[in-house]
LOMAR-993983 format. One record per residue (C-alpha): residue number from 1; x, y negated, z. Coordinates in pm, 1 decimal. Last residue first. Example, Ala and Ser with C-alpha at 12.3 -4.5 7.8 and 13.67 -1.06 7.14 Angstrom:
BEGIN
kolvo;u;v;w
2;1367.0;106.0;714.0
1;1230.0;450.0;780.0
! end
This chain:
BEGIN
kolvo;u;v;w
439;1585.4;3107.4;7200.2
438;1619.9;3350.4;7013.8
437;1289.0;3267.3;6802.7
436;1359.2;2932.5;6748.4
435;1716.8;3062.0;6663.6
434;1565.0;3326.1;6370.4
433;1332.7;3043.5;6229.4
432;1631.7;2804.5;6176.3
431;1796.7;3117.8;6006.9
430;1516.7;3149.2;5788.4
429;1417.1;2768.0;5719.3
428;1858.0;2793.3;5644.0
427;1788.1;3079.1;5373.5
426;1449.9;2919.7;5228.4
425;1625.6;2597.9;5172.5
424;1945.4;2782.7;5019.3
423;1681.3;2998.8;4790.4
422;1507.2;2662.1;4669.9
421;1834.3;2519.0;4619.8
420;1945.3;2804.4;4361.3
419;1592.2;2855.7;4217.6
418;1600.6;2442.8;4155.9
417;1959.1;2502.4;3994.8
416;1838.6;2799.1;3793.8
415;1522.4;2548.7;3679.4
414;1703.1;2263.1;3584.0
413;1973.9;2466.1;3406.0
412;1718.4;2628.8;3203.3
411;1546.0;2291.0;3152.3
410;1843.4;2157.7;2970.1
409;1878.8;2435.2;2731.4
408;1511.7;2426.0;2669.8
407;1536.8;2084.6;2563.9
406;1812.4;2090.8;2371.1
405;1642.1;2368.0;2200.5
404;1335.6;2123.3;2163.9
403;1582.1;1824.3;2030.7
402;1708.1;2107.9;1788.9
401;1433.7;2188.1;1648.8
400;1309.4;1852.8;1591.5
399;1614.6;1737.7;1437.3
398;1572.5;2009.9;1181.9
397;1212.2;1890.1;1110.5
396;1316.0;1582.6;1061.7
395;1607.0;1619.4;801.2
394;1359.3;1922.5;654.8
393;1104.2;1618.0;621.8
392;1365.2;1374.9;476.7
391;1515.5;1646.8;252.6
390;1139.0;1733.0;90.8
389;1085.7;1358.7;30.4
388;1453.6;1278.2;-98.0
387;1374.4;1633.4;-350.3
386;976.9;1480.7;-415.5
385;1149.1;1148.2;-518.7
384;1393.2;1288.8;-776.6
383;1147.5;1546.2;-922.2
382;893.5;1323.6;-974.3
381;646.7;1234.5;-705.8
380;374.1;961.5;-799.4
379;395.2;553.1;-835.4
378;617.6;477.5;-562.1
377;582.0;125.9;-504.6
376;460.5;191.1;-169.5
375;802.2;290.7;-38.2
374;800.2;622.1;100.8
373;775.2;684.0;479.9
372;998.6;859.3;744.0
371;879.0;1142.2;995.3
370;880.5;903.6;1248.2
369;780.4;1064.8;1553.6
368;762.7;884.2;1925.0
367;742.1;1175.2;2210.7
366;333.1;1273.5;2280.5
365;257.1;1139.5;2618.5
364;-100.5;981.6;2503.8
363;-159.4;1279.1;2266.0
362;-402.5;1233.3;1993.8
361;-322.3;1430.0;1665.8
360;-306.9;1754.3;1525.6
359;-342.6;1812.7;1136.6
358;-315.0;2181.5;1095.2
357;-233.2;2414.8;819.7
356;-421.8;2729.6;708.4
355;-185.7;2866.3;647.7
354;145.6;3068.8;684.6
353;480.1;2925.3;685.3
352;549.4;2635.0;441.7
351;320.0;2448.0;303.2
350;514.7;2151.5;213.1
349;372.7;1798.2;378.2
348;242.6;1470.2;247.0
347;20.2;1277.3;471.2
346;-152.3;982.4;279.2
345;-243.5;625.7;369.7
344;-539.3;422.4;204.9
343;-431.7;94.1;176.0
342;-590.8;-131.9;460.5
341;-858.5;-400.8;521.2
340;-966.9;-563.7;809.7
339;-1295.5;-782.7;846.6
338;-1403.3;-1006.4;1095.7
337;-1740.5;-1140.8;1131.9
336;-1712.5;-1513.9;1221.1
335;-1863.0;-1563.2;1579.6
334;-2127.5;-1825.7;1515.5
333;-2120.1;-2222.9;1637.7
332;-1733.8;-2163.1;1726.9
331;-1588.3;-2398.3;1974.4
330;-1469.0;-2766.9;1892.3
329;-1146.4;-2907.8;2064.7
328;-919.4;-2714.2;1818.0
327;-705.8;-2383.9;1876.4
326;-1032.8;-2171.9;1824.9
325;-963.8;-1834.3;1948.7
324;-979.3;-1529.3;1743.0
323;-897.7;-1205.6;1939.0
322;-856.2;-846.6;1835.5
321;-838.7;-540.3;1976.5
320;-774.8;-211.8;1807.7
319;-388.6;-255.2;1764.3
318;-249.3;-213.2;1398.9
317;-97.9;-528.5;1336.1
316;212.4;-449.4;1548.3
315;245.1;-141.1;1380.5
314;431.4;-381.4;1072.8
313;398.0;-730.6;1079.7
312;458.4;-746.7;739.8
311;155.7;-637.2;594.3
310;-39.3;-958.8;821.9
309;-175.7;-1131.8;512.1
308;-456.4;-1347.2;602.6
307;-778.2;-1374.9;400.3
306;-861.3;-1661.8;219.5
305;-1068.8;-1933.5;345.7
304;-1425.1;-2007.1;181.4
303;-1601.2;-2171.6;-85.1
302;-1975.4;-2084.7;-202.7
301;-2093.4;-2192.4;-541.0
300;-1967.6;-2396.1;-832.0
299;-2098.4;-2768.0;-719.9
298;-1952.9;-2672.8;-362.7
297;-2056.9;-2533.9;-51.3
296;-1835.1;-2446.1;259.1
295;-1643.0;-2249.9;458.7
294;-1365.5;-2257.6;685.1
293;-1099.0;-2048.5;880.1
292;-731.6;-2218.3;948.9
291;-428.1;-2080.6;1025.3
290;-261.5;-1881.9;1308.8
289;-67.8;-1551.6;1303.1
288;-46.1;-1237.0;1488.6
287;8.6;-1331.5;1842.6
286;-12.6;-1110.7;2100.1
285;-230.4;-1061.7;2351.5
284;-89.5;-926.3;2709.0
283;-189.4;-571.2;2807.0
282;-447.8;-371.5;3033.0
281;-719.9;-377.7;2751.6
280;-491.8;-194.1;2511.0
279;-324.9;-224.2;2201.4
278;-320.7;-582.7;2182.5
277;-402.9;-834.8;1939.2
276;-416.9;-1231.4;1851.8
275;-516.3;-1465.4;1592.9
274;-517.4;-1840.2;1692.9
273;-755.9;-2100.9;1505.2
272;-789.6;-2424.1;1332.2
271;-1196.6;-2421.3;1249.3
270;-1360.2;-2537.7;934.2
269;-1782.2;-2475.5;933.3
268;-2051.1;-2438.9;721.8
267;-2236.2;-2159.5;836.7
266;-2169.3;-1739.7;824.0
265;-1827.0;-1744.1;868.6
264;-1611.5;-1457.3;749.8
263;-1273.6;-1397.8;917.1
262;-1011.2;-1185.1;712.7
261;-733.1;-975.6;818.7
260;-481.9;-808.3;588.2
259;-255.8;-546.8;578.9
258;-406.1;-339.2;868.3
257;-284.5;16.6;971.3
256;-597.2;97.0;1162.6
255;-524.9;206.8;1544.2
254;-878.7;291.8;1612.2
253;-1185.6;136.0;1861.0
252;-1197.2;-135.8;1651.5
251;-1276.1;-390.5;1928.3
250;-1355.2;-760.5;1881.1
249;-1373.5;-1071.3;2071.9
248;-1485.7;-1432.6;1990.1
247;-1272.0;-1744.1;2150.5
246;-1365.9;-2124.3;2237.0
245;-1769.4;-2055.3;2287.0
244;-1717.7;-2125.6;2647.4
243;-1902.9;-1808.8;2725.7
242;-1677.4;-1584.7;2486.1
241;-1821.6;-1510.7;2193.4
240;-1876.9;-1130.4;2071.8
239;-1742.1;-1052.6;1730.1
238;-1933.9;-822.7;1451.1
237;-1758.5;-630.3;1285.3
236;-1634.1;-526.0;912.4
235;-1374.9;-202.5;796.5
234;-1247.8;-210.9;455.4
233;-1082.7;37.5;268.9
232;-838.3;-57.5;-24.0
231;-917.3;67.8;-397.0
230;-606.7;133.6;-554.9
229;-395.9;-139.9;-733.2
228;-382.0;-90.6;-1120.1
227;-51.9;-68.9;-1253.1
226;-28.9;-67.8;-1665.1
225;167.3;121.5;-1901.3
224;294.1;-86.1;-2197.2
223;10.7;-229.5;-2420.5
222;-98.4;-237.3;-2784.9
221;-252.9;-536.8;-3003.6
220;-396.3;-446.7;-3346.4
219;-390.8;-689.0;-3641.5
218;-624.5;-607.8;-3916.0
217;-615.2;-588.7;-4324.6
216;-272.8;-796.8;-4322.7
215;-258.3;-974.0;-4624.0
214;29.7;-820.5;-4876.6
213;371.6;-947.1;-4827.8
212;528.5;-1269.1;-4966.0
211;880.8;-1342.3;-4782.1
210;980.7;-1494.4;-4469.0
209;646.1;-1403.8;-4282.7
208;530.6;-1641.7;-3973.0
207;349.9;-1462.7;-3694.7
206;231.6;-1779.1;-3468.2
205;82.8;-1623.9;-3103.5
204;-196.5;-1726.8;-2885.8
203;-255.9;-1692.7;-2527.9
202;109.2;-1654.1;-2391.7
201;253.5;-1574.4;-2074.0
200;665.0;-1554.0;-2144.0
199;854.0;-1220.0;-1991.4
198;708.6;-975.5;-2213.6
197;798.2;-1144.8;-2525.7
196;612.6;-958.9;-2821.7
195;762.3;-640.8;-3049.5
194;627.7;-612.9;-3379.7
193;470.1;-264.7;-3499.9
192;456.1;-198.2;-3896.6
191;731.7;-37.0;-4024.6
190;588.1;180.3;-4306.4
189;652.5;526.1;-4473.0
188;509.2;603.9;-4818.1
187;822.4;539.8;-5006.4
186;849.7;170.0;-4872.5
185;594.5;-52.0;-4640.6
184;795.3;-357.2;-4450.5
183;766.8;-610.4;-4140.1
182;1083.2;-690.0;-4040.5
181;1202.4;-816.5;-3655.5
180;1493.8;-1050.7;-3563.8
179;1400.9;-1125.5;-3223.1
178;1421.7;-1484.6;-3039.8
177;1073.6;-1539.2;-2977.3
176;1020.0;-1878.2;-3027.0
175;829.7;-2107.1;-2800.7
174;532.1;-2367.1;-2943.6
173;355.6;-2641.8;-2752.0
172;33.1;-2766.9;-2745.2
171;-204.1;-2455.9;-2881.2
170;-244.3;-2354.3;-2495.8
169;-35.8;-2109.4;-2388.3
168;186.4;-2075.5;-2646.4
167;391.7;-1837.6;-2897.2
166;610.3;-1772.7;-3174.1
165;731.1;-1499.3;-3369.9
164;955.4;-1490.0;-3686.1
163;899.6;-1186.4;-3934.3
162;1146.1;-1069.3;-4184.7
161;979.0;-916.0;-4503.5
160;1014.7;-557.8;-4685.7
159;719.4;-489.0;-4955.2
158;641.9;-153.4;-5150.5
157;247.0;-155.6;-5200.5
156;25.8;18.1;-4993.0
155;-238.2;-276.3;-5015.6
154;-436.1;-440.1;-4752.8
153;-163.7;-439.2;-4437.6
152;-183.5;-361.6;-4103.7
151;2.4;-486.6;-3864.0
150;48.8;-347.2;-3507.0
149;125.6;-620.7;-3258.9
148;317.4;-565.1;-2938.4
147;367.5;-519.5;-2545.2
146;17.9;-683.7;-2509.0
145;-27.4;-889.2;-2146.6
144;-347.8;-736.9;-2063.6
143;-714.4;-883.0;-2034.1
142;-705.4;-960.6;-2403.1
141;-959.7;-1244.3;-2471.7
140;-695.8;-1525.1;-2559.0
139;-474.9;-1290.6;-2808.5
138;-591.5;-1510.6;-3080.8
137;-287.0;-1431.3;-3372.3
136;-244.7;-1751.5;-3601.7
135;-126.6;-1612.1;-3946.6
134;166.7;-1811.2;-4160.5
133;204.2;-1698.3;-4487.8
132;541.2;-1731.9;-4754.5
131;494.9;-2077.0;-4927.7
130;277.3;-2067.7;-5256.8
129;74.5;-2384.4;-5159.8
128;-216.3;-2268.3;-4961.4
127;-493.2;-2445.5;-4995.8
126;-574.3;-2693.9;-4745.9
125;-754.2;-2623.6;-4381.6
124;-955.9;-2877.4;-4238.2
123;-1023.9;-2700.1;-3908.7
122;-883.0;-2363.9;-3813.5
121;-1185.3;-2146.9;-3687.4
120;-1358.9;-1993.8;-3371.4
119;-1046.8;-1946.5;-3142.3
118;-1141.5;-1821.3;-2791.8
117;-1028.9;-2074.8;-2510.6
116;-1331.8;-1959.9;-2307.0
115;-1525.5;-2234.0;-2419.8
114;-1488.8;-2201.0;-2766.7
113;-1196.1;-2295.2;-2963.2
112;-1140.2;-2513.6;-3313.8
111;-828.8;-2553.7;-3435.1
110;-637.8;-2849.3;-3578.1
109;-664.9;-3077.9;-3280.4
108;-517.7;-2846.5;-3022.3
107;-186.3;-2815.6;-3238.5
106;-90.4;-2573.9;-3574.9
105;288.8;-2579.7;-3583.7
104;477.7;-2778.9;-3870.3
103;822.3;-2690.4;-3903.7
102;780.6;-2617.1;-4317.6
101;409.7;-2768.1;-4419.5
100;292.7;-2521.2;-4671.9
99;221.1;-2224.6;-4469.9
98;-147.5;-2283.7;-4405.9
97;-240.6;-2083.2;-4098.3
96;-437.9;-1786.1;-4178.0
95;-623.1;-1651.5;-3914.1
94;-580.8;-1384.4;-3652.6
93;-869.4;-1185.4;-3480.3
92;-690.6;-900.6;-3227.0
91;-773.2;-515.3;-3241.1
90;-735.7;-348.4;-2900.8
89;-510.9;-75.4;-2828.5
88;-635.2;148.2;-2506.5
87;-482.1;25.4;-2194.2
86;-219.1;267.9;-2053.2
85;-285.0;356.9;-1681.0
84;-42.0;398.0;-1358.7
83;-317.7;380.7;-1025.3
82;-150.0;264.9;-730.3
81;2.1;510.4;-501.5
80;-128.0;623.3;-130.8
79;66.5;452.8;111.0
78;296.7;695.6;223.3
77;351.7;934.3;488.5
76;610.7;1193.7;520.6
75;580.4;1550.8;645.7
74;765.3;1867.6;809.8
73;581.3;2145.4;953.9
72;608.8;2232.5;1311.4
71;493.4;2619.8;1397.1
70;173.2;2671.7;1551.6
69;147.8;3026.3;1389.8
68;-83.9;2933.2;1145.8
67;133.3;2582.8;1025.1
66;148.5;2309.0;1233.5
65;124.4;1943.7;1108.2
64;217.0;1664.4;1392.8
63;50.2;1313.4;1442.0
62;124.2;1099.9;1776.3
61;349.6;865.7;1615.2
60;102.1;720.8;1368.9
59;315.2;333.4;1472.5
58;-5.1;261.7;1676.7
57;58.3;534.2;1953.6
56;-249.9;676.0;2081.1
55;-458.6;771.1;1804.3
54;-809.3;918.5;1783.5
53;-978.8;635.7;1577.9
52;-690.9;673.1;1325.5
51;-764.0;1020.9;1309.5
50;-1161.0;1011.8;1276.0
49;-1090.1;731.9;988.0
48;-949.5;1035.4;775.4
47;-586.0;1047.0;690.7
46;-560.5;1092.2;312.7
45;-433.0;1482.9;205.1
44;-120.7;1608.9;64.9
43;-25.8;1959.2;-2.7
42;341.4;2040.9;-165.7
41;299.9;2398.6;-301.5
40;454.5;2725.0;-105.0
39;141.4;2880.1;42.7
38;-136.3;2763.7;-143.8
37;-346.4;2539.4;33.0
36;-616.4;2522.0;360.4
35;-660.9;2235.4;594.3
34;-732.2;2254.6;1002.1
33;-824.9;1947.7;1166.1
32;-726.9;1871.6;1519.3
31;-762.1;1632.6;1787.8
30;-697.7;1610.4;2170.4
29;-334.4;1741.9;2122.8
28;-163.6;1973.2;2328.4
27;-396.6;2302.3;2179.5
26;-227.1;2215.6;1857.8
25;86.0;2354.1;2009.8
24;426.1;2089.9;2171.2
23;715.7;2313.4;2312.8
22;684.8;2346.2;2679.1
21;734.8;2122.5;2970.4
20;555.7;2365.2;3205.0
19;858.1;2497.4;3362.4
18;952.9;2100.4;3436.4
17;655.3;2077.6;3588.3
16;686.9;2344.2;3800.5
15;985.8;2289.3;3905.4
14;827.7;1937.5;4009.1
13;635.2;2108.5;4231.1
12;852.5;2385.9;4375.3
11;1104.3;2096.2;4464.9
10;842.2;1872.5;4639.7
9;722.5;2171.8;4811.3
8;1082.6;2312.2;4957.0
7;1172.0;1930.2;5046.5
6;778.1;1920.3;5238.6
5;929.7;2235.6;5426.0
4;1300.0;2107.0;5505.0
3;1163.2;1786.0;5658.5
2;890.8;1952.0;5889.7
1;1185.6;2182.1;6009.4
! end
């Protein structure tokens, strides 16, 4: 009799758990942030630090987006793209090289440069011998590699001259740019742009005219689009040394998607180290990388070890607990500062349904959900990328709906099965009670 009652109680308890397991809603998460926007548009937001601090899964698996009706909204994650810009055109200095010496190139002994490498003058320059001119162009002060050179001449007389370009990094060796190009002016129209070698680094150019042409009034470098890395976020923590001084412990209290980790010594030192982390205090330590951290003074200033690249470790490197262990015999004099750096991450989602939309996060038992990631090299959304992103989000959204529907069907079957079992148990219990009363 007691066994029957215990079985009934256990069945009822399990049935209540199955019944309670319903679709995810914003209230199921420990944290939430609300965002407004235009319905039907594509909304983009940077993941704030509060979300990293509240996460329970290092792969950002416990993040969801809901509309005002608490329906799931598909989303994608990506690193914030680098800035794309085109540098402003910049005029560069040029000098007439004696064109009378065929097959002769200027060398370091022919040219006076300053400490930064900029050309000051050409030494011992002789008078022109009537040969087509050659111009030494100084590009050493340019921050970006020029894609081309625009040559503006003093007069508007008609001319046409093929041009040969040589490049050099140090004025000691010259490489020819094997491309036929022409400078010309005819009928009020000018062909004044020259292409420059993009795959060969250079600081100096020789621009050789094949025929006589008006002397240049100016030479201006122009550039292709450049990619400027975005500013990284940074977290700096002071560590706590172990009693023997051989280990230093750090706690970030956040699942930060770190791409590099650095340790800053306050005093001159050099220590071989093991770098470890773990996602919780009850887990074993994972060895992330090893190397040597150092700091010393030199004639040019303080020299210190470079940061460790951990971008290839994925979500393993996102743990909140870190340990620095000295692998040599000597302990740490002082606990180094830990510096974590990461590229800001964005959530992008279509504003479907009605707003406002809720970013919900932090749930221990949340099913793992990887919505798909865009490569960090994507600069911005063009039509094709947007279509791919939307398809990825919609596909995951459909998968979630299908998963939820299957779970509902599964729960319904379990519910009816346990109702039948409970009915059978109650029937047996009633029969047993009736027999005992009859006796």
